[in-house]
C-alpha positions in Angstrom: 81.6 -17.1 -37.5 85.3 -18.0 -37.3 85.7 -21.7 -37.1 88.7 -23.6 -35.8 90.5 -25.5 -38.6 90.1 -28.7 -36.7 86.3 -28.2 -36.5 86.3 -27.8 -40.3 88.4 -30.9 -40.8 86.2 -32.9 -38.4 83.1 -31.8 -40.3 84.7 -32.8 -43.6 85.6 -36.2 -42.3 82.0 -36.7 -41.0 80.6 -35.5 -44.4 82.9 -38.0 -46.2 81.8 -40.8 -43.9 78.1 -39.9 -44.4 78.6 -39.9 -48.2 80.3 -43.3 -48.1 77.5 -44.8 -46.1 74.6 -43.4 -48.1 72.6 -46.0 -49.9 72.7 -45.8 -53.6 70.3 -46.8 -56.4 73.4 -48.4 -58.0 75.7 -50.4 -55.8 78.3 -50.5 -58.6 78.5 -46.7 -58.6 79.2 -46.7 -54.9 81.8 -49.6 -55.3 83.5 -47.7 -58.2 83.7 -44.6 -56.1 85.2 -46.4 -53.2 87.6 -48.2 -55.4 88.7 -44.9 -57.0 89.3 -43.6 -53.5 90.9 -46.6 -51.9 92.7 -48.3 -54.7 92.6 -46.4 -58.0 93.5 -48.6 -61.0 96.0 -46.1 -62.3 98.1 -46.5 -59.1 97.7 -50.3 -58.7 98.6 -51.5 -62.2 102.4 -51.3 -61.8 104.8 -53.7 -60.1 103.6 -52.4 -56.8 101.0 -49.8 -55.6 102.3 -46.3 -56.1 101.7 -45.2 -52.5 104.2 -47.9 -51.4 106.9 -45.6 -52.8 105.4 -42.1 -52.6 104.9 -42.4 -48.8 108.7 -42.8 -48.4 109.5 -39.6 -50.3 109.2 -35.9 -49.5 106.0 -34.2 -50.7 107.4 -32.7 -54.0 109.3 -35.8 -55.0 106.4 -38.0 -54.0 104.2 -36.0 -56.4 106.8 -36.4 -59.2 106.6 -40.1 -58.8 102.8 -40.1 -58.6 102.4 -38.1 -61.8 105.0 -40.2 -63.6 103.5 -43.5 -62.4 100.0 -42.8 -63.7 100.6 -40.5 -66.8 99.6 -43.1 -69.4 96.5 -44.2 -67.5 95.1 -40.8 -66.5 96.0 -37.4 -68.0 98.8 -38.2 -70.5 101.6 -35.7 -71.0 99.8 -33.2 -68.8 100.8 -35.4 -65.8 104.4 -35.5 -66.9 104.3 -31.7 -67.1 103.0 -31.7 -63.5 105.8 -34.0 -62.5 108.3 -31.7 -64.1 106.8 -28.7 -62.2 107.2 -30.5 -58.8 110.7 -31.7 -59.7 111.7 -28.1 -60.6 110.1 -26.8 -57.4 112.0 -29.4 -55.4 115.3 -28.5 -57.0 114.8 -24.7 -56.6 113.9 -25.1 -52.9 116.4 -27.7 -52.1 113.8 -30.3 -51.1 115.3 -33.6 -50.1 114.3 -36.7 -51.9 113.5 -38.9 -49.0 111.1 -38.2 -46.1 113.7 -40.2 -44.0 117.2 -41.0 -45.3 117.1 -44.4 -43.6 114.5 -45.4 -46.2 116.8 -44.7 -49.2 117.7 -48.4 -49.6 114.0 -49.4 -49.8 113.3 -46.5 -52.2 116.2 -47.6 -54.5 114.9 -51.1 -54.6 111.4 -49.9 -55.6 112.8 -47.6 -58.2 114.9 -50.4 -59.5 111.7 -52.5 -59.9 110.3 -49.7 -62.0 113.5 -49.6 -64.1 113.3 -53.4 -64.7 109.8 -53.3 -66.1 110.3 -49.9 -67.8 107.2 -48.8 -66.0 105.1 -46.2 -68.0 108.0 -46.0 -70.5 110.0 -43.9 -68.0 113.0 -46.1 -67.5 115.4 -43.1 -67.7 113.5 -41.3 -65.0 113.3 -44.3 -62.6 117.0 -45.0 -63.3 118.0 -41.5 -62.3 116.0 -42.0 -59.0 117.4 -45.5 -58.4 121.0 -44.5 -58.9 120.9 -41.4 -56.7 121.7 -39.2 -59.7 121.7 -35.4 -59.2 118.2 -34.2 -59.0 118.7 -32.1 -62.1 119.2 -35.3 -64.0 115.6 -36.3 -63.1 114.5 -32.9 -64.5 116.4 -33.5 -67.7 115.0 -37.1 -68.1 111.5 -35.7 -67.6 112.0 -32.9 -70.1 113.5 -35.2 -72.7 110.5 -37.6 -72.3 108.0 -34.8 -72.8 109.8 -33.5 -75.8 109.9 -37.0 -77.3 106.2 -37.6 -76.7 105.3 -34.3 -78.2 107.5 -34.9 -81.2 106.2 -38.5 -81.8 102.6 -37.5 -81.0 102.1 -40.2 -78.4 
């Protein structure tokens, strides 16, 4: 049976809603699941919630920010490698940084906030974003951070 993609999506949404409304033997498990879905700690612990910035960026660059933002709290250097992959993909395919160039001022302010607190030890990456450096500079900053982490054994 060939199903319309919208039917599949609708079924998935219903299944998710049913899962969320199921009673559980442990309310804390359900609350933890919902918290990990709605407000994961690894995205909330910075100077602002990560999505406040990533929603303003194109898909690839939003993923770069997401993986950089959380690398210390989730998957370590693997997340930085994922960020590097997305940055490289964006550079190769000429993907613009912003979803809408009218948002560049707000993005720069948010990136500057990350620079000011040296969020996740990535001041050089956030600085390259905040100062509208060439996208290859973001790649270089990420590569250098990965090399340093691997050398220092962080």
